[in-house]
C-alpha angles and dihedrals in degrees: 000000000000124000121238111216128212131186122233127239111282090246090060099039096098089061106025117058100190144315121239141178136211122197129173135150118245113282094027094084121079110254092240130026128190114219107205120207113262104169096253126108115219137204106215131195119189103203089164124055118322126264128224126214125213118237127221088269110090113264092352114130140179130201114256120225115263091237124027149123117251113215124223111303118225093176139029118288119211115205133174131194118236093204136336118355123236112155135163118197133193108201117200128202112254091269095028103099094055097090089055101042118118094184135036108290092218090062089059094062113139089351133120104218116196117238093236091055091051100040106014116211090358088058091050092050097049090045092056093045092052095044092049097041116114101210140030091244088061092048092051092048092048094048095044089052088052095048093045092051090051095045106100103152122010088183091077084094110092116235092223091051092050095046091046091051089052091052091050091049094045094049092041090241095302100124119096120237090246088057092048092049091049098049089049094044093232135124114261095235090050090050091052092049092051092049095048091052097042102033108015091234132085117242088252092055094048091047090053091047093048093046092050093050090052087055093047090054090051090053090048094057099044124071089215132007134193101232091207087059092046092052090054092045089056091046093240114164090243141333091274092056089050094050091046091055091043095054090045090060101032105026094233141062121277091250093052091046098051116101129027092352089060095046093051093048093054090058085080096043117106108267119234 
């Protein structure tokens, strides 16, 4: 099950990172996938069969909506297909969903919010259009019309938030919050408040997420990796610190995660 990636229209590219699709017949998708936080909110349409997500209670699951926005993840999310997979994703930049939000982004954390709850009748209409579409190009056209119609003021994105996010991404999350505040000439507390409102994460949370994603990509592209070297590469204080952060975002140790589990989790990562 390999994602197919599509670029957004240029007028949306500052907000939408990409679109991608996943398709797989029943039985060809692993029974359980771990979605790892990546700092990007996503609008998700299951035009195939539905998915269920596992709760914090062991082996207890609930059915996900067919069409929803998933808020910022701060912990791993385990999901499982109930049949064949046909899914269309709209992946936003870390700050990209803000102009479309109808509720505080922080309130959406770790939550799948149905589109009809977010957008009312318009949410129901776009859901039906995407579910009934025959091709990916149709889905992209429908969703871009929907987003353009709702986009009133792209300037709701704070310049300091945007520049700080770019710094975090460029440095793979390895700058301290004090360094980020200093380079943007802003008080640390003000920066945290701006991030919470625009992204739903603190600068520290986003930095940890971006740094771990960089480590996951390193694991993915190496047949074997020395975890001590990986911790050093990520500029973690020590290997114990690396393992602690790794378990926070994936639920398991690096050693347990390496292999097929890793490769399946990265299907849901934001493509470069």
